[in-house]
C-alpha positions in Angstrom: -42.8 44.4 -25.8 -42.6 41.1 -23.9 -40.8 41.1 -20.6 -38.0 38.7 -19.8 -38.9 35.9 -17.3 -36.3 36.0 -14.5 -36.5 33.3 -12.0 -34.7 33.6 -8.6 -33.1 30.4 -7.5 -31.0 29.4 -4.5 -27.3 28.9 -5.5 -27.0 25.8 -3.3 -30.1 24.3 -4.9 -28.8 24.9 -8.4 -25.4 23.5 -7.6 -27.0 20.5 -5.9 -29.3 19.8 -8.8 -26.5 20.2 -11.5 -24.0 18.1 -9.6 -26.7 15.5 -9.0 -27.2 15.2 -12.7 -23.5 15.2 -13.4 -22.9 12.5 -10.8 -25.7 10.3 -12.2 -24.2 10.6 -15.6 -20.7 9.7 -14.7 -21.8 6.9 -12.4 -24.1 5.3 -14.9 -22.5 6.3 -18.2 -18.8 6.8 -17.7 -16.8 5.2 -14.9 -18.5 2.0 -13.6 -19.1 -1.3 -15.4 -22.4 -2.9 -16.0 -22.8 -6.1 -13.9 -24.1 -8.0 -16.9 -21.4 -7.6 -19.5 -18.7 -6.1 -17.4 -18.2 -3.1 -19.7 -18.1 0.6 -19.3 -20.1 2.6 -21.9 -16.9 3.7 -23.8 -15.7 0.0 -24.0 -19.1 -1.2 -25.2 -19.2 1.6 -27.8 -15.7 0.7 -29.1 -16.6 -3.0 -29.5 -19.9 -2.2 -31.1 -18.4 0.3 -33.5 -15.7 -2.2 -34.6 -18.4 -4.8 -35.0 -20.6 -2.5 -37.1 -17.6 -1.7 -39.2 -16.8 -5.4 -39.7 -13.4 -4.8 -38.0 -13.6 -8.3 -36.6 -11.1 -11.1 -35.9 -11.7 -12.7 -39.3 -11.0 -9.5 -41.2 -7.8 -7.5 -41.7 -6.5 -4.9 -39.2 -7.5 -1.3 -39.6 -6.0 1.9 -38.3 -6.9 2.6 -34.7 -7.6 6.3 -35.6 -10.5 5.2 -37.9 -12.1 3.3 -35.0 -11.6 6.2 -32.6 -13.2 8.5 -35.2 -16.2 6.2 -35.7 -16.7 5.9 -31.9 -16.5 9.7 -31.4 -18.6 10.6 -34.4 -21.4 8.0 -33.8 -21.6 7.1 -30.1 -19.2 8.7 -27.7 -18.8 12.5 -28.0 -15.7 12.8 -25.8 -12.0 13.3 -26.4 -10.1 11.1 -28.8 -7.4 10.4 -26.2 -9.8 9.0 -23.7 -11.4 6.7 -26.3 -8.0 5.6 -27.6 -6.7 5.0 -24.0 -9.7 2.8 -23.3 -9.1 0.9 -26.6 -5.4 0.4 -25.8 -6.2 -0.9 -22.3 -8.5 -3.5 -23.7 -5.6 -4.8 -25.8 -3.0 -5.1 -23.1 -2.5 -8.7 -22.0 -0.9 -7.6 -18.7 -4.0 -5.7 -17.7 -6.7 -8.1 -19.0 -6.9 -11.8 -18.4 -8.2 -12.2 -22.0 -7.8 -9.0 -24.1 -10.8 -8.0 -26.1 -8.9 -6.1 -28.8 -6.1 -7.4 -31.0 -3.7 -4.5 -31.7 -0.7 -4.3 -34.0 2.0 -1.9 -33.0 3.2 -0.5 -29.7 0.3 -0.7 -27.3 2.5 0.2 -24.2 4.3 -2.0 -21.8 4.6 -3.2 -18.1 7.2 -0.5 -17.7 4.5 2.2 -18.0 5.5 3.2 -21.6 2.6 4.8 -23.4 1.2 3.3 -26.6 2.1 4.7 -29.9 -0.2 7.4 -31.4 -3.4 6.0 -32.9 -2.3 7.0 -36.4 0.5 4.4 -36.1 -1.3 1.4 -34.6 -3.8 -1.0 -36.2 -6.5 -3.0 -34.4 -9.3 -5.4 -34.8 -11.6 -7.3 -32.4 -10.0 -10.3 -30.6 -11.7 -13.6 -31.3 -13.3 -13.7 -27.8 -15.0 -10.4 -28.5 -17.3 -12.2 -31.0 -18.7 -14.0 -28.0 -19.6 -10.7 -26.3 -21.4 -9.5 -29.5 -22.9 -12.8 -30.6 -26.6 -12.7 -31.4 -26.8 -8.9 -31.0 -28.7 -8.7 -34.4 -31.4 -11.0 -33.0 -33.0 -8.4 -30.8 -31.4 -9.9 -27.7 -30.6 -6.6 -25.9 -32.2 -3.2 -25.4 -31.0 -0.4 -27.7 -31.1 3.3 -27.2 -30.6 6.4 -29.3 -27.1 7.9 -29.5 -26.2 11.4 -28.5 -27.8 13.1 -31.6 -30.7 10.6 -32.0 -29.5 9.5 -35.4 -28.4 6.0 -34.6 -29.2 3.3 -32.1 -26.6 1.7 -29.8 -26.9 -1.3 -27.4 -27.3 -0.5 -23.8 -25.7 -3.8 -22.9 -24.0 -6.6 -24.9 -25.3 -10.2 -25.0 -22.0 -11.4 -23.4 -21.7 -15.2 -23.9 -19.1 -15.2 -21.1 -18.9 -13.4 -17.7 -16.6 -10.6 -18.7 -16.9 -8.6 -15.4 -15.1 -11.3 -13.5 -12.9 -12.5 -16.3 -11.2 -9.2 -17.1 -12.2 -7.2 -13.9 -12.6 -3.5 -13.8 -11.3 -0.3 -12.2 -12.8 3.1 -12.1 -13.5 6.2 -10.1 -16.8 8.2 -10.3 -18.6 10.7 -8.0 -18.6 9.1 -4.6 -17.9 5.6 -5.9 -14.9 3.6 -7.0 -14.5 0.1 -8.2 -11.7 -2.5 -8.1 -12.7 -5.9 -9.4 -9.8 -8.2 -10.1 -9.5 -10.5 -13.1 -10.5 -14.2 -12.7 -9.9 -17.4 -14.6 -12.5 -18.0 -17.4 -12.8 -21.7 -16.9 -13.2 -21.4 -13.1 -15.9 -18.8 -13.4 -17.8 -20.7 -16.0 -17.7 -23.9 -13.8 -19.1 -21.9 -10.9 -21.9 -20.5 -13.1 -22.8 -23.9 -14.4 -22.9 -25.3 -10.8 -25.1 -22.4 -9.7 -27.5 -23.0 -12.6 -27.7 -26.8 -11.9 -28.0 -26.3 -8.1 -30.6 -23.8 -6.9 -29.3 -24.2 -3.3 -25.7 -23.5 -4.2 -23.9 -21.6 -1.4 -20.8 -19.4 -1.5 -18.7 -22.2 -0.1 -19.8 -24.4 -3.0 -18.9 -21.7 -5.5 -15.5 -21.2 -4.0 -14.6 -24.8 -4.8 -14.5 -23.6 -8.4 -13.4 -19.9 -8.1 -10.1 -20.2 -6.3 -9.6 -16.4 -6.2 -8.3 -13.8 -8.6 -6.3 -14.9 -11.6 -4.1 -12.0 -12.6 -2.7 -11.9 -16.1 0.8 -11.2 -14.6 0.6 -14.3 -12.5 2.2 -13.9 -9.0 1.2 -15.5 -5.7 -1.9 -14.6 -3.7 -1.7 -14.9 0.1 -4.6 -14.8 2.4 -7.0 -17.1 0.6 -8.7 -17.9 3.9 -10.2 -14.4 3.7 -11.8 -15.0 0.3 -15.1 -16.0 1.8 -15.6 -12.7 3.6 -14.3 -10.8 0.5 -16.7 -12.5 -1.9 -19.5 -12.1 0.6 -19.2 -8.4 1.1 -17.4 -7.4 -2.1 -14.6 -5.7 -0.1 -11.4 -6.9 1.4 -7.6 -7.2 1.0 -5.3 -9.9 -0.4 -1.5 -9.9 -0.4 0.0 -10.3 -3.9 3.6 -11.4 -4.1 6.0 -11.7 -7.0 7.0 -15.2 -8.0 10.7 -15.4 -7.2 13.5 -17.9 -7.0 17.0 -17.9 -5.8 19.7 -19.0 -8.2 23.2 -20.0 -7.1 26.2 -18.6 -8.9 29.9 -19.2 -8.9 32.0 -18.0 -6.0 29.4 -18.3 -3.3 27.3 -15.8 -4.9 23.5 -15.9 -5.6 20.8 -13.9 -7.3 17.1 -13.4 -6.8 15.1 -13.8 -10.0 11.5 -12.5 -10.3 9.6 -14.0 -13.2 6.0 -12.9 -12.3 5.2 -9.5 -10.7 2.1 -8.4 -8.7 -0.8 -7.1 -10.8 -0.5 -3.5 -12.1 3.0 -3.0 -10.7 5.1 -0.8 -13.0 8.2 -2.8 -13.7 10.4 0.1 -14.5 9.6 2.0 -11.3 10.1 -1.3 -9.3 13.6 -1.6 -10.8 14.3 2.0 -10.1 13.3 1.5 -6.4 15.5 -1.6 -6.2 18.4 0.3 -7.6 17.9 3.1 -5.2 18.1 0.7 -2.3 21.4 -0.6 -3.7 22.9 2.8 -4.3 21.8 4.4 -1.0 23.1 1.3 0.9 19.8 0.8 2.8 20.8 -2.8 2.9 24.2 -4.2 2.1 24.5 -7.2 -0.3 22.9 -6.1 -3.6 25.6 -5.7 -6.3 23.4 -5.2 -9.4 19.8 -5.0 -10.5 19.0 -6.0 -14.1 16.0 -6.3 -16.3 16.4 -9.4 -18.5 12.8 -9.5 -19.7 12.1 -10.3 -23.3 9.2 -11.6 -25.4 9.2 -14.9 -23.6 8.3 -13.2 -20.3 9.4 -11.2 -17.3 12.8 -11.8 -15.8 14.0 -9.3 -13.1 17.4 -10.2 -11.7 18.8 -8.9 -8.3 22.4 -10.1 -8.1 23.9 -10.4 -4.6 27.4 -10.1 -3.3 29.4 -13.0 -2.0 28.2 -14.9 1.1 25.0 -12.9 1.5 21.8 -14.5 2.9 19.5 -14.3 -0.1 16.4 -15.1 1.9 17.0 -12.2 4.3 17.4 -9.8 1.4 14.3 -11.1 -0.3 12.2 -10.7 2.8 13.4 -7.1 3.1 12.5 -6.4 -0.5 9.0 -8.0 0.0 8.4 -5.6 2.9 9.9 -2.4 1.3 9.2 -2.7 -2.4 6.4 -3.6 -4.8 7.6 -7.2 -5.0 4.8 -7.6 -2.6 1.6 -5.4 -2.7 -1.9 -5.4 -1.3 -4.9 -5.8 -3.7 -8.0 -4.1 -2.3 -11.3 -5.5 -3.5 -14.1 -3.0 -4.0 -16.6 -4.7 -6.3 -19.0 -1.9 -7.3 -21.0 -2.3 -10.5 -24.1 -0.9 -12.1 -26.9 -3.3 -11.2 -30.4 -2.3 -12.4 -29.2 1.2 -13.1 -27.8 1.7 -9.6 -24.2 1.5 -8.3 -24.1 -1.5 -5.9 -21.4 -3.1 -3.9 -21.8 -6.8 -4.9 -20.4 -10.1 -3.8 -19.6 -13.1 -6.0 -23.1 -14.7 -5.7 -24.9 -11.6 -6.9 -22.5 -11.1 -9.8 -23.1 -14.7 -11.0 -26.8 -14.4 -10.4 -27.0 -11.2 -12.4 -25.1 -12.8 -15.2 -27.4 -15.8 -15.3 -30.5 -13.6 -15.3 -29.0 -11.6 -18.2 -28.3 -14.7 -20.2 -31.7 -16.0 -19.6 -33.2 -12.8 -20.9 -30.8 -12.8 -23.9 -31.6 -16.4 -24.9 -35.4 -15.8 -24.3 -35.4 -12.8 -26.6 -33.2 -14.6 -29.2 -35.5 -17.6 -29.1 -38.6 -15.4 -29.6 -36.9 -13.6 -32.5 -35.9 -16.9 -34.2 -39.3 -18.5 -33.5 -41.1 -15.6 -35.2 -38.7 -15.7 -38.2 -39.1 -19.5 -38.6 -42.8 -19.3 -38.3 -42.9 -16.7 -41.0 -40.7 -18.8 -43.2 -42.8 -22.0 -42.5 -45.9 -20.1 -43.6 -44.2 -19.2 -46.9 -42.8 -22.8 -47.4 -46.3 -24.2 -46.8 -47.7 -21.9 -49.5 -44.9 -22.9 -52.0 -45.5 -26.6 -51.4 -49.3 -26.2 -52.0 -48.4 -24.2 -55.1 -46.9 -27.3 -56.7 -50.2 -29.2 -56.5 -52.1 -26.5 -58.4 -49.3 -25.1 -60.5 -51.1 -25.0 -63.9 -54.1 -23.2 -62.5 -51.9 -20.7 -60.7 -49.9 -20.0 -63.8 -53.1 -19.5 -65.8 -54.4 -17.1 -63.2 -51.1 -15.1 -63.1 -51.1 -14.9 -66.9 -54.6 -13.6 -67.0 -53.9 -10.9 -64.5 -53.2 -7.3 -65.5 -50.2 -6.6 -63.3 -48.3 -7.9 -60.2 -50.6 -6.5 -57.6 -53.6 -7.8 -59.6 -52.0 -11.3 -59.8 -51.3 -11.2 -56.0 -55.0 -10.2 -55.3 -56.3 -12.9 -57.6 -54.2 -15.6 -55.9 -55.6 -14.6 -52.5 -59.2 -14.6 -53.7 -59.2 -17.7 -55.8 -56.8 -20.0 -53.9 -57.0 -18.7 -50.4 -53.3 -17.9 -50.2 -52.4 -15.3 -47.5 -50.9 -12.0 -48.6 -47.4 -13.1 -47.6 -47.7 -16.4 -49.5 -49.2 -14.6 -52.6 -46.4 -12.1 -52.6 -43.8 -14.9 -52.3 -45.5 -16.8 -55.2 -45.5 -13.8 -57.7 -41.8 -13.2 -56.8 -40.9 -16.8 -57.4 -38.6 -17.7 -60.3 -39.9 -20.7 -62.4 -36.8 -22.8 -62.1 -37.4 -23.1 -58.4 -40.4 -25.3 -59.1 -38.3 -28.3 -60.3 -38.7 -31.6 -58.5 -35.4 -31.0 -56.7 -36.5 -27.7 -55.2 -39.8 -29.2 -54.1 -37.9 -31.8 -52.2 -35.8 -29.1 -50.6 -38.9 -27.2 -49.6 -40.2 -30.3 -47.9 -36.9 -30.9 -46.1 -36.9 -27.2 -45.1 -40.4 -27.5 -43.7 -39.4 -30.5 -41.6 -36.4 -28.6 -40.2 -38.5 -25.6 -39.5 -41.0 -27.6 -37.6 -38.3 -29.2 -35.5 -36.7 -25.8 -34.7 -40.1 -24.3 -33.8 -40.8 -27.1 -31.4 -37.4 -26.6 -29.8 -37.9 -22.8 -29.5 -41.3 -23.3 -28.0 -39.9 -25.8 -25.5 -37.2 -23.3 -24.5 -39.8 -20.6 -24.0 -42.0 -22.8 -21.9 -39.4 -24.6 -19.8 -36.8 -22.9 -17.6 -34.8 -26.2 -17.5 -34.5 -26.2 -21.3 -33.5 -22.5 -21.2 -30.8 -23.2 -18.6 -29.6 -26.2 -20.6 -29.0 -23.9 -23.6 -27.0 -21.5 -21.3 -24.9 -24.3 -20.0 -24.2 -25.7 -23.4 -23.1 -22.3 -24.8 -20.9 -21.7 -21.7 -19.2 -25.0 -22.2 -18.5 -24.2 -25.8 -16.9 -20.9 -24.8 -15.0 -22.6 -22.0 -13.6 -25.3 -24.4 -12.6 -22.7 -26.9 -11.0 -20.0 -24.8 -10.2 -21.4 -21.3 -6.6 -21.3 -20.2 -4.7 -22.7 -17.1 -4.6 -20.6 -14.0 -1.7 -18.2 -13.8 -1.8 -17.0 -10.2 -0.9 -19.3 -7.4 -3.1 -19.2 -4.3 -1.8 -19.7 -0.7 -4.1 -19.9 2.3 -2.2 -17.8 4.9 -0.3 -14.6 4.7 3.4 -15.3 5.4 4.7 -13.0 8.1 7.8 -11.2 7.1 10.5 -11.2 9.7 13.5 -9.1 8.8 16.8 -10.0 10.6 18.6 -6.7 10.5 21.9 -8.4 11.2 21.6 -10.2 7.8 20.9 -7.0 5.9 23.3 -4.6 7.5 27.1 -5.3 7.4 28.4 -5.6 10.9 31.0 -3.0 11.5 32.5 -1.4 14.6 32.0 2.4 14.6 32.4 5.3 17.1 29.2 7.1 17.8 29.2 10.6 19.3 26.3 12.8 20.5 26.9 16.3 21.6 25.0 18.3 24.2 23.5 20.5 21.5 22.2 17.5 19.6 24.8 16.9 16.9 25.1 13.2 16.1 27.4 11.1 13.9 29.1 7.7 13.5 32.7 7.5 12.4 34.7 4.6 11.3 37.4 3.3 13.6 39.9 4.3 10.9 38.7 7.9 11.0 39.0 7.9 14.8 42.4 6.3 14.9 43.9 8.6 12.3 42.9 11.7 14.3 43.6 13.2 17.6 40.8 12.2 20.0 40.2 15.7 21.2 40.0 17.0 17.6 36.4 15.7 17.4 34.2 18.2 15.6 32.1 20.3 18.1 30.8 23.9 18.0 31.6 26.6 20.5 29.9 26.2 23.9 29.1 22.6 23.0 30.7 19.3 24.2 30.4 15.6 23.7 27.7 14.1 25.8 28.1 10.5 24.7 30.9 8.6 22.8 31.0 4.8 22.5 32.3 2.2 20.2 29.3 0.2 18.9 28.3 -2.2 16.3 26.1 -1.2 13.4 23.8 -3.9 14.7 23.3 -2.0 17.9 20.9 0.9 18.7 21.0 3.9 21.1 18.3 5.8 23.0 18.4 9.6 23.1 16.5 11.2 25.9 15.3 14.8 25.7 14.5 17.3 28.4 10.9 17.4 27.4 10.3 13.8 28.5 10.7 12.1 25.0 13.1 9.6 23.6 14.4 8.5 20.2 15.2 4.9 19.5 17.9 5.0 16.8 19.7 2.1 15.1 23.4 2.8 14.8 23.4 2.0 11.1 20.9 4.8 10.5 23.1 7.4 12.2 24.6 9.7 9.5 28.2 8.8 8.8 30.8 11.5 9.1 34.5 11.9 9.7 35.8 12.2 13.3 36.7 15.9 12.7 33.3 16.7 11.2 30.5 18.3 13.2 27.9 15.7 12.3 24.1 16.1 11.7 21.7 17.9 14.1 18.8 15.7 15.1 16.3 18.4 14.3 17.1 17.8 10.6 15.4 14.4 10.9 13.1 14.7 13.9 10.2 17.0 14.7 11.3 18.6 18.0 9.5 21.2 20.1 11.0 24.6 20.9 13.7 24.3 23.5 13.9 20.5 23.3 17.4 19.1 23.6 19.3 15.9 24.4 20.2 15.3 28.0 21.3 11.6 28.0 22.2 8.7 25.7 22.3 5.0 26.4 22.8 1.8 24.4 19.4 0.2 23.8 17.8 -3.1 22.9 17.9 -3.5 19.1 14.3 -4.4 18.6 11.1 -5.8 20.2 12.2 -9.4 20.2 16.0 -9.0 20.3 18.0 -8.7 23.5 21.8 -8.2 23.2 23.6 -10.5 25.5 25.9 -7.8 26.9 22.9 -6.0 28.4 21.4 -7.3 31.6 17.6 -7.6 31.4 17.3 -6.1 34.9 18.8 -2.8 33.9 16.6 0.2 34.7 16.7 3.9 33.8 16.1 6.4 36.6 14.3 9.5 35.3 14.1 12.6 37.5 12.3 15.8 36.7 13.0 19.4 37.6 9.9 19.8 39.8 10.5 16.7 41.9 9.1 13.6 40.2 11.1 10.4 39.8 10.6 6.8 38.5 12.4 3.7 37.4 11.6 2.2 34.0 13.1 -1.0 32.6 15.6 -0.3 29.8 13.8 -3.0 27.8 10.6 -0.8 27.7 12.3 1.8 25.6 11.9 -0.1 22.3 11.6 1.0 18.7 8.3 2.3 17.4 6.6 2.7 14.0 7.6 6.3 13.3 11.0 6.2 14.9 12.7 7.7 11.8 10.8 11.1 12.2 9.2 11.4 15.6 10.0 11.0 19.2 8.2 8.7 21.7 7.1 9.5 25.3 9.6 8.5 28.0 7.9 10.2 30.9 4.6 12.0 31.5 4.9 15.3 33.4 2.6 16.1 36.3 3.4 19.8 36.5 3.2 22.4 33.8 6.6 23.5 32.6 8.4 20.5 34.1 11.3 18.8 32.3 13.7 16.0 32.7 17.0 16.9 34.2 18.5 13.4 34.6 18.4 9.9 33.1 20.7 7.5 34.9 21.4 3.8 34.3 20.7 1.5 37.2 22.2 -2.0 37.3 21.5 -3.2 40.8 18.8 -1.1 42.5 19.3 -2.7 45.9 22.9 -1.4 46.2 22.3 2.0 44.7 21.3 5.4 46.1 19.8 8.5 44.5 21.3 11.9 45.5 19.3 15.0 44.8 20.5 18.7 45.0 18.1 21.6 44.6 18.8 25.0 43.2 18.7 26.5 46.7 21.2 23.8 47.9 18.8 21.4 49.7 20.2 17.9 49.5 18.6 14.5 49.9 19.9 10.9 49.7 17.9 7.7 49.9 17.9 4.2 48.5 16.9 3.7 44.9 14.8 0.7 46.0 12.4 3.3 47.4 11.6 4.4 43.9 8.8 2.4 42.2 9.0 1.0 38.7 6.7 2.4 36.1 6.2 2.3 32.3 7.4 5.1 29.9 4.0 6.9 29.9 3.7 7.1 33.7 4.4 10.2 35.9 6.4 8.5 38.6 6.4 9.4 42.3 7.5 12.4 44.4 11.3 12.5 44.6 11.7 15.4 47.0 9.6 18.0 48.9 10.5 21.3 47.2 9.8 24.8 48.3 7.7 26.9 46.0 10.6 28.8 44.5 13.0 25.9 44.3 13.6 23.1 41.9 16.0 20.1 41.5 19.2 21.1 39.9 21.1 17.8 39.9 20.1 14.1 40.4 22.9 11.6 40.6 22.9 7.8 40.9 25.5 6.4 43.3 26.3 2.8 42.4 28.1 1.7 45.5 28.0 4.2 48.4 31.0 4.1 50.6 33.2 6.4 52.7 35.3 7.1 49.6 32.3 8.3 47.6 32.3 12.0 47.0 30.4 14.6 44.9 31.4 17.8 43.1 29.0 20.7 43.0 29.2 23.9 41.0 27.5 27.1 41.9 26.4 29.9 39.6 29.2 32.1 41.1 31.8 29.8 39.8 32.6 28.0 43.1 33.3 24.3 43.4 32.3 22.3 46.5 33.9 18.9 46.9 32.3 16.9 49.7 31.8 13.4 50.9 28.6 11.5 50.4 28.2 11.2 54.2 27.7 15.0 54.4 24.2 14.4 53.0 22.1 12.6 55.7 20.2 9.6 54.4 16.5 10.1 54.7 13.2 8.8 53.2 12.0 9.6 49.7 9.9 12.8 49.5 11.7 14.6 52.3 12.8 18.2 52.2 16.5 17.3 52.9 19.2 19.5 54.4 21.0 22.6 53.3 24.4 22.1 51.7 25.6 25.7 51.3 26.1 28.5 53.7 23.3 30.9 53.1 24.6 34.4 52.3 22.5 37.5 52.4 24.0 39.0 49.2 24.3 36.9 46.0 23.9 33.5 47.7 25.3 30.4 46.1 22.9 28.4 44.0 23.6 24.9 42.7 24.2 24.8 39.0 25.4 21.3 38.5 26.7 18.3 40.5 28.6 15.2 39.6 29.5 12.0 41.5 33.3 11.4 41.7 34.0 7.8 40.8 37.8 8.2 40.8 40.0 11.0 42.0 41.4 11.5 38.5 38.0 11.9 36.9 38.4 14.4 34.1 36.0 17.2 34.8 35.5 20.3 32.7 34.0 23.7 33.5 32.5 25.6 30.6 32.2 29.4 30.6 30.3 31.8 28.4 33.5 33.0 26.8 33.8 29.5 25.2 36.8 28.7 27.3 36.9 25.5 29.4 38.8 24.7 32.6 39.9 21.1 33.1 40.5 19.7 36.6 40.7 16.5 38.6 38.5 16.4 41.7 41.1 14.5 43.7 43.2 17.7 43.8 40.4 19.5 45.6 40.0 19.2 49.4 36.8 17.8 50.8 34.6 20.3 52.6 32.0 20.1 55.3 28.3 20.9 55.0 27.3 24.6 55.0 30.5 25.7 53.3 30.6 27.2 49.9 33.8 25.7 48.4 36.5 27.5 46.5 36.6 29.5 43.3 37.2 27.6 40.0 40.8 28.1 38.9 41.0 30.5 35.9 37.5 31.9 36.5 38.4 35.2 34.9 39.0 33.5 31.6 35.8 31.5 31.8 33.5 34.4 32.5 30.1 33.3 33.7 30.1 29.6 34.3 27.5 27.6 32.3 28.0 23.9 32.8 30.2 21.2 34.3 30.7 17.9 32.6 32.9 14.8 32.5 35.3 14.7 29.6 33.8 11.7 27.8 36.4 11.8 25.1 39.2 11.3 27.5 37.4 8.4 29.3 36.7 6.8 25.9 40.3 7.2 24.8 41.6 5.6 28.0 39.2 2.7 27.6 40.1 2.3 24.0 43.8 2.3 24.8 43.4 -0.3 27.5 41.4 -2.5 25.2 44.1 -2.3 22.6 46.8 -3.2 25.1 44.9 -6.3 26.2 
């Protein structure tokens, strides 16, 4: 009994070998076009099957299902859907510059609608497809066996026009992808003719004819100055913009009308996106979006509200929708059985070489056919001169083969001539037919001379190519659809034109809840009825315009630049939205300060002084000044924070961010947890950018840290501070109690040091006015409100007095200024004025 042969193979080698074969197949025979005829195998097989079945432009339409069945059964053993989809794409005039298939029925739409099933549609070859298949019966191209070796199919089509550039190509294979845009037939043919007639033609010469892609959907190309690099390397990017206009309507209204869209943009999805912008109110001013497209062309209408800047809206839509897209060139094609990234010159050269080969093979085929015919015609003409003898010889022969043999032996006719003579009908030997034979011999001789000249002379060969290209150009060339502009227009969006300006009240709580409320909502409510959670309080409240922006600083040294119009809207009594729902925050990260910011990189609100700085102080004793203008918006401002200060010590965090207006007249006051205090001029603090560490603010003991950092605007004898200890004691003292020293000093003790449960600084606030509304927050959720002016000033090394109502507060947690009351007072005074 024979034993089985078992071969041990490495799994990695087997996978590599099989995948290599698979990759070679899908690269060469599935996804990438041939550089010569610009067709993928499935497209070539569809066109050839329809040609073989006489389903051409001069014959009636036939069911698409019949063509798909022929292609699958004879040439392309794959799914019927894939074949039908390829057939449909070749018929879509918004995908192809010149469709190759003429289809009756629903073949899809620019809205992304699928084509009707193949049993419902009918198709035939488009007239221009005959130019791709012309002369295929004259042995002009190589053929190969089909999948079951029963039929032959062309490996490339003769292609009388450069289809690769005219209709472009897209495809993805193993490790390769291609994106070749459509071009104008007339321009490409002009470039080919110039290249044929000028051996030294450069890319610059060719670009005088090829202006750039010519998309079937029209549109506007921007960035033509990059075309030289793109067509040199085969890769690059162009901006494609919709063709739009602004129409004026009654009542100071206007509308934006798009009549041409960028290539391969889904019109229905674009309209959906535009409507989402309108519904969500991302910009104010769009009242309606309509699709008025019909058989005459695309017409997308964006109707605007009264007195809206249409140009500003249009710029926003260009930047945020597919009214403007980028087209990325990646011109990969199969060149000499290899996938190659090719430029314009190589594509044109490969096409010229292909046509030279096609015409050479066609000429040889026709030359051989005419020489055979001339040989027969010469024999027939000679026959006339010896007609009687030939007839007598034929009559005396036993049969056809004997007659043919006798003619060869007696009259020196060749086998072909003798066979033609015995097959001849007698009526063909009239005087008229003899004259026709003589005329035919003359024509044959002339054609043979022409064929021989074409085969001998490259100039004659190129002349034929040029002549045929001109014929195709004259018959099928159409005007350019896509407009080309040299430079890419920079889109500058003026937010003030897109966002309706409205005065709103913005609040941010200590726990990170943020909201903007309308003035109506604020005015119709009690100010202190603002929505906050237990153990939380309002850190920032201000009346701002929707054109303003705020900066939120966190304890981990980050900041968020947030336009006011993007803050979630809520009623005054509502809690608002927590910033963690929108921003990726680290564990324990929370907001410590909020300030009004510059609106953008190039915009500077007039009410803000450009000399304003923010003073940032950290827990472990670092400090710096940074211009407010440095805290600008950034690319990912909607979801991420940006760095405001780099920490030198591990575990450090920001404890204070204060706004400085005139550094020369301001002082910084620092209090540590162990009650060391230090005061010095803010001018001693250097200015650094957001990513810097700063300088040493204070010389700290190993077990100490800064508990409070306050900026004193105008130090005087009346300036005082209020400090809160962890035991619930308040210490109200004059600024002079803290001796002024140099930056980086240790400072002096502020509290009397007790052996048991000593006082430790929890928080400190500067007292601007005696009636400053200060609140103490306890862990019971209760708050105690007081005015510092009611507290006596104490000397250094005293511990102050117990907070009133401490029993109700429990353990004290925080001390803060009642921002709501300050805001209400300012709002009332503004209303009275």
